[in-house]
Every structure is written in structure tokens, then in C-alpha cells.
C-alpha positions as CSV (number, residue, x, y, z in Angstrom):
1,E,-1.6,2.0,21.5
2,F,-5.2,1.3,22.3
3,N,-6.2,1.5,18.6
4,N,-3.4,-1.0,17.7
5,F,-4.5,-3.4,20.4
6,W,-8.2,-3.1,19.4
7,N,-7.4,-3.6,15.7
8,K,-5.3,-6.7,16.5
9,E,-8.0,-8.2,18.6
10,K,-10.7,-7.5,16.0
11,G,-8.6,-8.6,13.0
12,I,-8.6,-5.1,11.5
13,V,-5.6,-3.8,9.5
14,E,-5.1,-0.2,8.7
15,A,-3.5,0.4,5.3
16,E,-2.4,3.4,3.2
17,I,-2.3,3.5,-0.5
18,L,-0.1,6.1,-2.3
19,S,-0.6,6.5,-6.0
20,A,0.4,9.0,-8.7
21,K,-3.2,9.7,-9.4
22,E,-6.6,8.9,-7.9
23,L,-7.4,5.2,-8.3
24,D,-10.5,3.7,-9.8
25,K,-12.9,2.2,-7.2
26,E,-12.4,-1.3,-8.7
27,I,-8.6,-1.1,-8.3
28,V,-9.1,0.1,-4.7
29,K,-11.4,-2.9,-4.1
30,L,-8.9,-5.3,-5.5
31,L,-6.1,-3.8,-3.4
32,N,-8.3,-4.1,-0.3
33,N,-8.9,-7.8,-1.0
34,Y,-5.2,-8.4,-1.7
35,I,-4.2,-6.7,1.6
36,A,-6.8,-8.7,3.5
37,K,-5.4,-11.9,2.0
38,L,-1.8,-11.1,2.7
39,S,-2.4,-10.0,6.2
40,G,-5.1,-12.5,7.2
41,A,-7.3,-9.6,8.4
42,K,-11.0,-9.8,8.6
43,E,-11.3,-6.1,7.7
44,V,-9.1,-3.6,6.0
45,V,-9.4,0.2,6.7
46,L,-7.9,2.0,3.7
47,S,-6.7,5.6,3.4
48,E,-5.8,6.8,-0.1
49,K,-3.3,9.6,-0.9
50,V,-2.1,11.0,-4.2
51,D,1.7,11.6,-4.5
52,K,2.6,13.0,-7.9
53,N,6.3,12.2,-7.2
54,L,5.6,8.5,-7.7
55,L,5.2,8.9,-11.5
56,G,3.0,5.8,-11.7
57,G,2.2,2.6,-9.8
58,V,1.3,2.3,-6.2
59,V,2.8,2.0,-2.7
60,V,0.9,0.1,-0.1
61,R,1.7,0.3,3.6
62,Y,0.1,-1.8,6.3
63,G,1.4,-2.9,9.6
64,D,5.2,-2.9,9.4
65,K,5.1,-3.9,5.7
66,V,5.6,-1.8,2.5
67,L,4.7,-3.1,-0.9
68,D,6.4,-0.7,-3.4
69,G,5.2,-1.0,-7.0
70,S,5.9,2.6,-7.9
71,L,7.5,3.5,-11.2
72,K,9.9,5.9,-9.3
73,T,11.4,3.0,-7.3
74,K,11.7,0.8,-10.3
75,I,13.6,3.5,-12.2
76,E,15.9,4.1,-9.2
77,N,16.5,0.3,-8.9
78,L,17.3,0.2,-12.6
79,K,19.7,3.1,-12.3
80,N,21.5,1.5,-9.4
81,E,21.9,-1.8,-11.3
82,L,23.2,0.1,-14.4
83,T,25.8,2.0,-12.4
84,K,27.3,-1.0,-10.6
């Protein structure tokens, strides 16, 4: 709880990036800037994880938000639409 309070007071957002493969440093920098813009944070602390189950794309989690741009989710959404 202290970390959450500290981060909020200092304008720091902790974010996690999940991707199917290791991301290029330029892509990570762009995602960092995008998260800062969306959240209004002064600083973004990123952690990166590789999840082969995603197939492609990225999932970004920060605060109580999830930005899911993974290929796996897009395929599942398409499947659900086609079976309606």
C-alpha cells in the first residue's frame, strides 16, 4: 500500500508489457511514452514479460487498466462473432 501511495504522490505509474517475443527498445520507448500520455504520469516504470501464448501483439497493464492488442484475443473475438 505504501508503494501505491508513494507512486500516486510522485506521479509514477507501474506498467507491465506482455508480448509474444522480446520487443525492440524503440517499441518499448514508444509504449512507455503512450502509457505516460494515457495515464498522465510523470514517470512510467515498465516491466516486460514474454508470453508465447499471445501469438503476436502486446498486452499492457497499468493501474486498473488493460490494453489488449494481442493476436490471441483478436482471434477469440472473431471466433465469438462468427459463432453468434
